[in-house]
BALUMSE-31309 format. One record per residue: residue number from 1; chain; x negated, y, z negated of N, C-alpha, C in turn. Coordinates in pm, whole numbers, plus 50000, padded with zeros to 5 digits. Atoms other than C-alpha are relative to their C-alpha. Layout:
# BALUMSE-31309
nr|kette|n.px|n.py|n.pz|ca.px|ca.py|ca.pz|c.px|c.py|c.pz
NUM|A|X|Y|Z|X|Y|Z|X|Y|Z
...
END
This chain:
# BALUMSE-31309
nr|kette|n.px|n.py|n.pz|ca.px|ca.py|ca.pz|c.px|c.py|c.pz
1|A|49916|49881|49993|50000|50000|50007|49914|50122|49991
2|A|50079|49882|49996|49872|50349|50077|50025|50085|49870
3|A|49986|49916|50115|49815|50593|49793|50076|50126|50035
4|A|49921|49880|49978|50038|50899|49754|49905|50117|50023
5|A|50078|49887|49971|49889|51211|49910|50077|50128|49969
6|A|49940|49868|50021|49955|51575|49820|49933|50098|50092
7|A|50057|49901|49908|49905|51850|50072|49930|50108|49915
8|A|50074|49890|50072|49649|52118|49970|50087|50123|50010
9|A|49931|49880|50000|49781|52460|49882|49979|50086|50123
10|A|50030|49924|49881|49611|52608|50185|49906|49921|50085
11|A|50095|50075|49916|49426|52462|50484|49859|50064|49982
12|A|50136|49951|50008|49048|52481|50478|49961|50082|50122
13|A|50040|49934|49873|49024|52596|50837|50116|50008|50098
14|A|49902|49977|49895|49229|52715|51136|49927|49991|50135
15|A|50045|49997|49862|49166|52632|51502|50090|50093|50086
16|A|49917|49910|49921|49282|52910|51738|49954|49996|50141
17|A|50026|49992|49855|49298|52882|52116|50046|50144|50037
18|A|49971|49859|49975|49281|53254|52217|50044|50030|50136
19|A|49966|49981|49861|49336|53212|52588|50019|49869|50069
20|A|49996|50117|49916|49439|52963|52847|49915|50014|50127
21|A|50082|49976|49880|49225|53123|53111|49859|49942|49983
22|A|50130|50063|49999|48890|52966|53211|49937|50028|50132
23|A|50078|49981|49886|48611|53025|53458|49970|49867|50072
24|A|50014|50139|49936|48600|52644|53531|50137|49936|50012
25|A|49880|50082|49996|48853|52387|53616|49957|49855|49991
26|A|50053|50133|50023|48710|52069|53467|50109|49892|50023
27|A|49899|50098|49961|48884|51755|53588|50056|49923|49880
28|A|49940|50069|50119|48952|51625|53233|50044|50099|49889
29|A|49961|49902|50097|49058|51947|53062|50143|49962|49943
30|A|49869|50035|50057|49336|51853|52820|50082|50126|49978
31|A|49925|49880|50027|49433|52215|52764|50091|50035|50115
32|A|49915|49969|49880|49561|52270|53119|50122|49912|50006
33|A|49867|50072|49993|49923|52158|53174|50066|49984|49860
34|A|49941|50009|50131|49985|52200|52804|50098|50119|49983
35|A|49910|49892|50011|50260|52430|52672|49930|50142|49984
36|A|50073|49876|50017|49988|52684|52595|49977|50077|50128
37|A|50027|49942|49873|49949|52753|52965|50104|50106|50044
38|A|49888|49922|49952|50279|52927|53004|50054|50110|49910
39|A|49945|49905|50097|50334|53145|52694|49925|50128|49989
40|A|50076|49874|50013|50088|53428|52752|49895|49991|49886
41|A|50100|49997|50108|49814|53533|52508|50009|50133|49922
42|A|49992|49889|50093|49796|53770|52216|49870|50080|50005
43|A|50121|49921|50005|49555|54064|52216|49941|50000|49856
44|A|50068|49992|50136|49308|54124|51932|50085|50071|49896
45|A|49921|49925|50089|49539|54377|51779|50111|49912|49932
46|A|49895|50095|50053|49806|54099|51735|49945|49899|49912
47|A|50061|50103|50089|49560|53863|51575|49950|50060|49862
48|A|50059|49944|50121|49425|54105|51317|50091|49985|49880
49|A|49919|50025|50119|49728|54086|51079|49998|49856|49959
50|A|50012|50141|50034|49705|53710|51098|49870|49971|49932
51|A|50127|50023|50066|49335|53715|51014|50001|50055|49856
52|A|49982|49941|50140|49417|53934|50713|50074|49901|49913
53|A|49917|50098|50079|49679|53678|50603|49920|49876|49970
54|A|50086|50118|50022|49424|53395|50650|49898|50033|49888
55|A|50095|49962|50106|49167|53582|50440|50059|49999|49864
56|A|49934|49995|50129|49413|53646|50164|50040|49860|49951
57|A|49956|50135|50035|49518|53281|50172|49877|49915|49955
58|A|50118|50073|50040|49159|53170|50116|49948|49904|50107
59|A|50052|50077|49889|49097|53019|50463|49847|50027|50006
60|A|50145|49982|49998|48722|52955|50497|49943|50018|50137
61|A|50058|50002|49863|48664|52902|50870|50103|50011|50104
62|A|49919|49992|49876|48820|52990|51201|49912|49950|50117
63|A|50063|50050|49883|48725|52791|51512|50071|50055|50122
64|A|49945|49929|49885|48775|52988|51831|49980|49912|50129
65|A|50009|50079|49877|48857|52792|52149|50092|50062|50104
66|A|49921|49947|49888|49043|52831|52472|50068|49884|50076
67|A|50077|49923|49902|49046|52801|52773|49859|50028|49965
68|A|50130|49958|50022|48719|52980|52774|49998|50127|49912
69|A|49984|49883|50084|48689|53219|52474|49925|50126|50052
70|A|50079|49885|49960|48419|53439|52637|50063|50066|50124
71|A|49925|49930|49898|48668|53523|52918|50087|50106|49944
72|A|49909|49904|50072|48870|53715|52659|49936|50137|49986
73|A|50062|49864|49991|48807|54086|52708|49977|50057|49858
74|A|50014|49943|50132|48859|54169|52341|49946|49900|49894
75|A|50058|50103|50088|48666|53871|52188|49925|50071|49888
76|A|50076|49936|50114|48437|54108|51997|50093|50055|49896
77|A|49910|49948|50100|48732|54277|51830|50065|49889|49920
78|A|49946|50110|50080|48877|53942|51737|49899|49947|49895
79|A|50104|50041|50099|48546|53835|51575|49989|50097|49888
80|A|50009|49898|50102|48530|54162|51394|50116|49985|49901
81|A|49884|50026|50090|48882|54086|51252|49975|49883|49911
82|A|50031|50115|50084|48762|53748|51127|49900|50033|49895
83|A|50113|49963|50082|48445|53886|50976|50051|50100|49889
84|A|49952|49898|50091|48629|54181|50814|50076|49939|49885
85|A|49925|50072|50107|48838|53929|50618|49920|49892|49932
86|A|50097|50086|50070|48525|53747|50494|50017|49849|50029
87|A|49996|50142|49961|48576|53427|50687|49880|49972|50096
88|A|50102|50045|49912|48321|53232|50887|50071|49951|50133
89|A|49939|50036|49870|48371|53130|51253|49904|49917|50084
90|A|50073|50078|49889|48264|52896|51533|50069|50029|50129
91|A|49944|49982|49865|48316|52924|51907|49973|49881|50083
92|A|50007|50111|49907|48377|52643|52161|50002|50059|50141
93|A|50012|49930|49871|48257|52736|52509|49936|49908|50104
94|A|50074|50065|49896|48131|52621|52845|49870|50064|50027
95|A|50132|49939|49994|47848|52872|52816|49985|50099|50117
96|A|50030|49927|49880|47883|53033|53156|50023|50146|50000
97|A|49966|49857|50002|48007|53376|53056|49934|50072|49882
98|A|50059|49944|50112|47784|53439|52757|49883|50096|50049
99|A|50098|49895|49966|47574|53760|52785|49910|50030|49881
100|A|50085|49962|50110|47282|53886|52576|50066|50090|49903
101|A|49934|49903|50090|47504|54162|52441|50093|49932|49901
102|A|49908|50070|50092|47773|53929|52299|49929|49910|49911
103|A|50079|50092|50089|47516|53685|52173|49936|50076|49884
104|A|50062|49918|50107|47338|53959|51980|50104|50040|49901
105|A|49895|49959|50094|47671|54076|51838|50036|49879|49910
106|A|49964|50114|50079|47759|53724|51725|49896|49974|49887
107|A|50104|50016|50098|47424|53691|51553|50001|50102|49889
108|A|50003|49884|50091|47459|54031|51388|50106|49982|49889
109|A|49892|50011|50094|47779|53925|51206|49953|49922|49875
110|A|50043|50082|50107|47592|53672|50988|50099|49903|49950
111|A|49893|50092|50045|47906|53463|50973|50036|49898|50104
112|A|49971|50102|49894|47884|53241|51277|49938|49866|49953
113|A|50051|50133|50031|47856|52868|51186|49923|49944|50116
114|A|50069|50053|49879|47767|52769|51544|50087|50041|50118
115|A|49932|49994|49870|47858|52809|51907|49970|49864|50063
116|A|50011|50123|49936|47925|52477|52076|50019|50015|50149
117|A|50002|49987|49854|47842|52454|52446|50015|49860|50057
118|A|49974|50128|49936|47978|52164|52655|49890|49969|50104
119|A|50105|50041|49903|47693|51976|52837|50019|49851|50022
120|A|49969|50139|49961|47779|51658|53025|49895|49935|50089
121|A|50108|50057|49913|47458|51604|53224|49869|50071|49980
122|A|50137|49943|50015|47086|51665|53222|49961|50081|50122
123|A|50029|49928|49872|47107|51820|53569|50120|50040|50064
124|A|49879|49944|49928|47337|51998|53809|50081|49888|50056
125|A|49923|50101|49932|47430|51683|53995|50098|49920|49910
126|A|49920|50073|50090|47568|51509|53690|50105|50090|49927
127|A|49910|49913|50080|47712|51797|53484|50110|50060|50085
128|A|49902|49935|49911|47884|51965|53781|50093|49908|50068
129|A|49917|50101|49927|48040|51643|53910|50144|50019|49963
130|A|49862|49984|50039|48356|51698|53710|50036|50140|49944
131|A|49976|49864|50052|48312|52058|53600|49994|50107|50111
132|A|50003|49902|49892|48241|52240|53929|49868|50059|50020
133|A|50127|49943|49961|47958|52412|54109|49956|50119|49906
134|A|50050|49894|50086|47739|52631|53886|50023|49982|49852
135|A|49972|50020|50143|47865|52487|53559|49876|49973|49920
136|A|50122|50039|50075|47529|52338|53452|49908|50119|49979
137|A|50089|49882|50010|47328|52650|53526|50060|50099|49896
138|A|49938|49915|50100|47581|52848|53325|49993|49954|49863
139|A|50010|50055|50137|47575|52618|53027|49858|50016|49946
140|A|50137|49991|50050|47195|52611|53007|49959|50149|49975
141|A|50023|49859|50018|47178|52988|53055|50062|50048|49867
142|A|49932|49962|50123|47436|53033|52780|49928|49956|49871
143|A|50071|50050|50118|47249|52812|52538|49877|50078|49972
144|A|50127|49927|50012|46915|52989|52595|50029|50146|49951
145|A|49968|49870|50036|47088|53328|52561|50034|50010|49850
146|A|49962|50012|50145|47239|53227|52221|49877|49975|49916
147|A|50117|50028|50080|46916|53079|52099|49905|50118|49988
148|A|50088|49885|50003|46715|53388|52195|50054|50105|49904
149|A|49937|49902|50094|46962|53595|51985|49999|49946|49858
150|A|50003|50058|50130|46920|53361|51688|50125|49935|49953
151|A|49872|50071|50036|47264|53195|51702|49981|49853|50000
152|A|50006|50149|50007|47288|52828|51591|50092|49945|50112
153|A|49929|50057|49883|47385|52631|51900|50001|49848|49990
154|A|49985|50148|49987|47514|52274|51936|50067|49972|50127
155|A|49936|50043|49877|47656|52075|52220|50097|49894|49979
156|A|49903|50114|49994|47952|51845|52284|49979|49934|50135
157|A|50018|50067|49876|47887|51576|52543|50121|49906|50021
158|A|49888|50082|49963|48195|51423|52709|49949|49887|50085
159|A|50055|50117|49926|48103|51070|52817|50099|49948|50102
160|A|49911|50053|49889|48250|50960|53153|49917|49911|50092
161|A|50068|50104|49921|48158|50712|53422|49885|50057|50082
162|A|50103|49946|49916|47938|50956|53611|49871|50038|49916
163|A|50123|49970|50078|47701|51027|53319|49952|49886|49912
164|A|50041|50117|50080|47666|50675|53172|49850|49977|50014
165|A|50144|50028|49985|47317|50643|53318|49914|50126|49977
166|A|50069|49879|50027|47222|50996|53215|49998|50038|49850
167|A|49979|49966|50145|47297|50979|52837|49863|50021|49933
168|A|50129|49985|50058|46928|50929|52743|49938|50133|50042
169|A|50056|49872|49951|46825|51225|52957|50070|50119|49936
170|A|49925|49890|50068|47101|51441|52811|49955|50019|49857
171|A|50049|49991|50132|46990|51361|52461|49861|50062|49992
172|A|50137|49946|49997|46628|51440|52546|50005|50147|50029
173|A|49988|49858|49966|46727|51770|52708|50042|50085|49882
174|A|49943|49911|50107|46936|51896|52420|49923|49993|49869
175|A|50064|50015|50131|46757|51752|52114|49855|50020|50000
176|A|50141|49984|49992|46398|51752|52229|49953|50127|50069
177|A|50041|49880|49933|46358|52016|52496|50059|50131|49952
178|A|49930|49871|50042|46611|52269|52379|50005|50012|49848
179|A|50021|49990|50145|46553|52188|52006|50130|50010|49920
180|A|49879|49999|50078|46918|52148|51891|49983|49913|49884
181|A|50011|50088|50116|46950|52014|51545|50089|49876|50007
182|A|49910|50112|49981|47242|51790|51638|50091|50029|50114
183|A|49899|49993|49894|47495|51720|51912|50116|49902|49963
184|A|49890|50097|50020|47830|51544|51919|50049|49947|50134
185|A|49955|50063|49880|47991|51318|52174|50151|49965|49989
186|A|49866|50052|49997|48340|51214|52280|50027|49944|50138
187|A|49957|50035|49865|48529|51091|52585|50126|50077|50036
188|A|49886|49920|49957|48807|51250|52788|50126|49949|49934
189|A|49868|50047|50060|49145|51242|52610|50101|49987|50115
190|A|49897|50026|49903|49440|51109|52801|50109|50101|50007
191|A|49906|49888|50003|49598|51449|52841|49962|50097|50117
192|A|50027|49901|49909|49628|51737|53084|49945|49950|50135
193|A|50055|50040|49868|49411|51704|53400|49936|49865|49997
194|A|50053|50133|50009|49256|51386|53270|50100|49891|50047
195|A|49899|50098|49953|49582|51206|53342|50009|50003|50156
196|A|49998|49989|49850|49579|51338|53705|49880|49941|50059
197|A|50126|50043|49945|49218|51236|53752|49945|49874|49931
198|A|50036|50111|50082|49220|50911|53548|49897|49910|50067
199|A|50095|50092|49936|49030|50701|53806|49860|50059|49997
200|A|50130|49937|50010|48744|50950|53798|49947|50016|49855
201|A|50041|49954|50136|48747|51034|53431|49997|49882|49899
202|A|49989|50097|50106|48853|50733|53221|49899|49886|50019
203|A|50088|50116|50000|48611|50453|53127|50079|49868|49998
204|A|49944|50131|50009|48702|50094|53198|49944|49930|49875
205|A|50059|50064|50117|48647|49848|52910|49857|49958|50015
206|A|50145|50035|49972|48321|49733|53077|49911|50123|49989
207|A|50077|49877|50009|48202|50092|53110|49999|50050|49861
208|A|50001|49954|50139|48305|50169|52753|49900|49914|49921
209|A|50099|50085|50072|48086|49878|52634|49861|50051|50032
210|A|50130|49940|49961|47796|50027|52835|49972|50128|49920
211|A|50011|49875|50068|47860|50366|52681|49975|49981|49849
212|A|50022|50029|50142|47887|50226|52330|49853|49958|49971
213|A|50138|50054|50014|47561|50037|52362|49898|50110|50010
214|A|50099|49897|49977|47374|50332|52503|50001|50109|49887
215|A|49991|49888|50096|47504|50599|52258|49973|49952|49861
216|A|50034|50051|50131|47472|50372|51952|49848|49989|49989
217|A|50140|50008|50000|47110|50314|52039|49939|50140|49982
218|A|50055|49862|50008|47050|50684|52093|50023|50063|49863
219|A|49977|49947|50131|47218|50775|51765|49899|49947|49898
220|A|50097|50057|50089|46985|50537|51587|49862|50060|50027
221|A|50134|49945|49959|46676|50663|51779|49984|50139|49942
222|A|50007|49860|50042|46760|51022|51683|50045|50019|49859
223|A|49973|49991|50147|46828|50945|51314|50129|50074|49974
224|A|49865|49941|50020|47200|51029|51338|50020|50147|50028
225|A|49979|49865|49956|47151|51367|51498|50108|50009|50114
226|A|49888|50008|49903|47417|51246|51747|50113|49945|49922
227|A|49883|50040|50079|47761|51227|51585|50126|49999|50087
228|A|49875|50005|49924|48120|51170|51693|50113|49966|49906
229|A|49879|50035|50072|48470|51159|51559|50096|49929|50096
230|A|49921|50071|49900|48613|51005|51878|49903|49963|50115
231|A|50082|50038|49885|48487|50844|52198|49913|49878|49970
232|A|50077|50126|50011|48237|50558|52247|49912|49986|49876
233|A|50085|50016|50118|48007|50634|51952|50088|49969|49880
234|A|49908|50025|50116|48290|50657|51694|50067|49867|50015
235|A|49922|50132|49978|48479|50366|51854|49905|49881|49985
236|A|50095|50106|50021|48166|50153|51866|49974|49965|49855
237|A|50020|50017|50143|48101|50203|51495|50126|49939|49937
238|A|49875|50043|50061|48466|50147|51409|50027|49855|50035
239|A|49974|50135|49954|48500|49827|51614|49900|49903|49925
240|A|50094|50082|50076|48184|49687|51445|50055|49973|49853
241|A|49948|50009|50144|48337|49758|51099|50124|49915|49995
242|A|49877|50083|50000|48671|49605|51193|49971|49853|50022
243|A|50036|50139|49972|48513|49291|51334|49933|49933|49879
244|A|50066|50055|50121|48290|49245|51026|50097|49970|49884
245|A|49896|50028|50104|48592|49282|50796|50084|49880|50035
246|A|49923|50119|49962|48787|49029|51000|49925|49872|49973
247|A|50080|50120|50025|48504|48776|50983|49994|49965|49851
248|A|50014|50024|50141|48475|48821|50609|50143|49984|49932
249|A|49866|50023|50049|48857|48794|50566|50043|50106|49905
250|A|49965|49890|50093|48896|49134|50393|50066|50112|50078
251|A|49943|49881|49947|49090|49449|50450|49913|50120|49983
252|A|50075|49877|50015|48954|49802|50479|50096|50099|49929
253|A|49910|49913|50075|49102|50041|50218|50051|50117|50085
254|A|49950|49894|49920|49335|50299|50366|50045|49968|50137
255|A|49959|50039|49866|49410|50101|50673|50119|49904|49993
256|A|49874|50082|49988|49697|49887|50800|50121|50088|50009
257|A|49889|49901|49981|49912|50204|50828|49953|50101|50104
258|A|50031|49893|49909|49925|50503|51065|49913|50108|49933
259|A|50086|49910|50066|49630|50670|50900|49890|50059|50086
260|A|50101|49970|49908|49439|50752|51212|49957|50148|50014
261|A|50033|49850|49992|49430|51137|51167|50010|50056|49861
262|A|49996|49932|50123|49336|51327|50863|50000|50149|50012
263|A|50009|49854|49977|49320|51672|51021|50116|50072|49941
264|A|49878|49925|50041|49676|51763|50933|50004|50023|49848
265|A|50008|49979|50146|49577|51749|50563|49905|50112|49964
266|A|50099|49898|50035|49299|52010|50591|49995|50115|50098
267|A|50011|49891|49903|49355|52222|50901|50131|50002|50085
268|A|49890|49988|49900|49610|52347|51153|49949|50090|50117
269|A|50042|49929|49881|49600|52530|51484|50103|50098|50052
270|A|49912|49898|49944|49742|52823|51677|49981|50006|50150
271|A|50015|49987|49853|49812|52844|52052|49975|50139|50037
272|A|50030|49867|49957|49720|53147|52262|50121|50089|49989
273|A|49882|49913|50013|50080|53272|52242|50038|50021|49856
274|A|49968|49973|50140|50064|53271|51864|50080|49896|49928
275|A|49919|50105|50056|50256|52950|51803|49918|49908|49915
276|A|50067|50099|50089|50150|52737|51502|50029|49860|50060
277|A|49986|50144|49968|50088|52370|51595|49912|49921|49907
278|A|50080|50078|50091|49950|52081|51395|49848|49996|50047
279|A|50133|49992|49938|49644|52068|51636|50016|50031|50143
280|A|49995|49965|49860|49553|52169|51984|50047|49891|50092
281|A|49962|50112|49919|49625|51823|52113|50145|49953|49974
282|A|49859|50024|50025|49972|51819|51964|50075|50133|50013
283|A|49949|49861|49992|50069|52162|52098|50149|50001|50041
284|A|49851|50000|49978|50427|52047|52180|50074|50008|49874
285|A|49930|49991|50129|50505|52039|51812|49987|50146|49947
286|A|50004|49856|50030|50593|52409|51747|50051|50020|49854
287|A|49975|49983|50144|50588|52516|51382|50037|50138|49959
288|A|49978|49856|50031|50656|52890|51404|49902|50088|50075
289|A|50079|49904|49937|50481|53206|51512|49919|50079|49892
290|A|50077|49911|50092|50197|53407|51352|50066|50135|49999
291|A|49944|49866|50020|50305|53741|51213|50155|50001|49990
292|A|49856|50016|50012|50666|53614|51203|50032|49897|49889
293|A|49980|50106|50101|50640|53305|50984|49868|49995|49911
294|A|50117|49994|50093|50410|53301|50679|49917|49871|50014
295|A|50093|50113|49984|50106|53080|50720|50021|49895|49894
296|A|49993|50103|50107|50130|52910|50377|50141|49933|49996
297|A|49863|50062|49997|50506|52855|50416|50003|49891|50109
298|A|50010|50097|49890|50449|52676|50750|49914|49882|49953
299|A|50089|50107|50042|50157|52482|50602|50061|49910|49896
300|A|49951|50082|50116|50333|52366|50285|50140|49945|50025
301|A|49854|50032|50004|50703|52348|50382|50059|49964|50130
302|A|49931|50033|49875|50765|52303|50752|50038|49853|50012
303|A|49958|50144|50002|50970|51983|50780|49927|49909|50102
304|A|50061|50082|49899|50813|51866|51102|49853|49970|49968
305|A|50136|50022|50038|50460|51919|50976|49991|49896|49885
306|A|50003|50097|50113|50539|51726|50653|50044|49863|50050
307|A|49962|50129|49940|50707|51455|50854|49879|49934|50071
308|A|50122|50053|49927|50389|51423|51061|49900|49948|49900
309|A|50088|50050|50106|50187|51393|50740|50040|49866|49944
310|A|49949|50131|50059|50404|51096|50634|49977|49883|50094
311|A|50037|50111|49918|50280|50890|50925|49919|49891|49923
312|A|50090|50094|50070|50030|50740|50682|50077|49894|49915
313|A|49922|50097|50078|50320|50556|50501|50060|49894|50089
314|A|49937|50102|49906|50427|50365|50819|49907|49884|50017
315|A|50089|50116|49984|50285|50012|50814|49990|49956|50145
316|A|50018|50052|49868|50142|49875|51131|50078|49868|50022
317|A|49926|50126|49989|50327|49554|51057|50143|50020|50059
318|A|49870|49976|49950|50644|49726|51169|50007|50010|50156
319|A|50006|49987|49863|50526|49740|51526|49966|49867|50065
320|A|50014|50132|49945|50562|49428|51743|49859|49960|50047
321|A|50135|50032|49949|50218|49449|51906|49894|49989|49885
322|A|50099|50002|50108|50050|49490|51564|50032|49890|49896
323|A|49956|50084|50110|50246|49247|51346|49917|49876|49981
324|A|50076|50123|50010|50045|48939|51431|49850|50020|50035
325|A|50137|49967|49966|49717|49113|51502|49905|49970|49887
326|A|50098|50032|50107|49413|48983|51311|49922|50124|49957
327|A|50070|49876|50039|49276|49335|51294|50092|50103|49930
328|A|49899|49902|50045|49595|49493|51156|49954|50071|49873
329|A|50038|49932|50136|49463|49560|50798|49866|50065|50001
330|A|50127|49926|49986|49142|49704|50935|50020|50122|50096
331|A|49969|49900|49892|49317|49942|51184|50070|50118|49942
332|A|49932|49874|50044|49435|50307|51145|50113|50037|50094
333|A|49899|49957|49903|49668|50313|51444|49949|50113|50097
334|A|50064|49907|49910|49434|50566|51604|50061|50137|50011
335|A|49960|49856|49988|49492|50927|51716|50148|50017|50038
336|A|49856|49978|49967|49858|51041|51709|50020|50077|50131
337|A|49992|49932|49874|49791|51277|52003|49989|49908|50119
338|A|50025|50102|49894|49659|50994|52217|50123|49904|50009
339|A|49881|50084|50000|49958|50783|52108|50117|50074|50069
340|A|49888|49922|49936|50199|51061|52212|49984|50007|50148
341|A|50021|49976|49852|50035|51120|52553|50020|49869|50076
342|A|49990|50127|49927|50053|50743|52632|50141|49939|49986
343|A|49866|50060|50026|50396|50660|52484|50109|50098|49990
344|A|49897|49905|50023|50578|50982|52432|50053|49999|49854
345|A|49960|50008|50143|50603|50910|52057|49882|50016|49913
346|A|50114|49980|50087|50374|51048|51795|49999|49908|49875
347|A|49985|50090|50120|50492|50789|51535|49984|49857|50036
348|A|50038|50139|49957|50345|50484|51697|49845|49990|50006
349|A|50144|50012|49980|49992|50338|51718|49967|50033|50141
350|A|50042|49975|49866|49793|50444|52015|49944|49884|50071
351|A|50062|50120|49924|49726|50167|52270|49866|50039|50052
352|A|50128|49961|49953|49430|50376|52384|49881|49961|49912
353|A|50109|50033|50095|49226|50283|52074|50020|49860|49942
354|A|49966|50133|50061|49359|49929|52018|49890|49900|50027
355|A|50113|50093|49985|49077|49679|51960|50056|49874|50060
356|A|49941|50121|49941|49307|49379|52042|50015|50011|50147
357|A|49984|49975|49862|49397|49529|52369|49868|50012|50077
358|A|50123|49981|49941|49043|49631|52444|49931|49866|50027
359|A|50065|50133|49982|48915|49275|52390|50077|49917|50110
360|A|49917|50074|49904|49206|49131|52599|49969|50048|50144
361|A|50031|49945|49865|49101|49356|52892|49858|49990|50037
362|A|50133|50024|49962|48743|49238|52894|49895|50073|49921
363|A|50098|49931|50087|48584|49460|52631|49939|49901|49895
364|A|50064|50087|50099|48354|49326|52357|49948|50088|49893
365|A|50057|49931|50110|48220|49420|52021|49849|50022|50022
366|A|50137|49973|49971|47887|49598|52071|49930|50006|49862
367|A|50076|50001|50130|47634|49529|51790|49860|50048|50035
368|A|50140|49949|49985|47311|49727|51765|49928|49970|49869
369|A|50066|50033|50122|47060|49583|51522|49937|50117|49933
END
């Protein structure tokens, strides 16, 4: 049985997508074709009262995403609003629009945790394959511009079939040549443009095994400077743990229920049009509007948000595909957003992360000594 959970009085952090606009059109962008594309975007003057509310509520961190945040004409004013309310911030970017002026400004605030630049290849041919001409040069230029200004930079590597044989080179470029302290990895989520371009973007079970083996070895070689909360690295580690528990005939505490996401207990998100949502990947679940509905009231009392938090009480045994599964009591049901994108229901296990299904389709448990 799962233990009773109580929601915190305030979220630790807020993710805000400040624009749907972008200078690229990556073939696996989950943001495009989401509800955020059609509602417009709020100027910095509209965000400032919200940032004040966040500061008064004790929010610690704001993560700024998009679209591409650096396309936003009043990004500087937005950051000033965050800093004025004594919060820290991070920015998620493709790097191509970063100038020395904005990099110097970010460094001058003294409150930037990091800027994350997406890098999916060690060269133009690989990185630009799914992101478009000029994307690699822009990313590298953006990284160097930030580093020259003294901003802490990290990268997110989306693993897909075209960079499987480049992962070692990517790690060397970012961690050795460019001197990043750490990087993270994932794979394309089954949302937005990734669904339209699935044959190019998604990994087959066999390719997933290759990706797991390569990235697990690299994580070990680089002494865990490569991390992941999703994708082949996270999945590879999780599948190993589940298989070991199955062999030993034991359960894993906190599993056997829909416990696959803990974000809703510590953070929430806001779309470019100012709509509160549980996270950017569940942007169809609308919880109210900034400056119209109080942050803490939405966080603590919105019935749909609280219903979503109660997923963790739903046993996997209630689902036909899970009831007789030998991995049931070692499984979390996986990401609710992935489950929704594949089934249309957020209150079911995601077939995209199912180990039983993965093995039935030719996958295997990858073990790295």
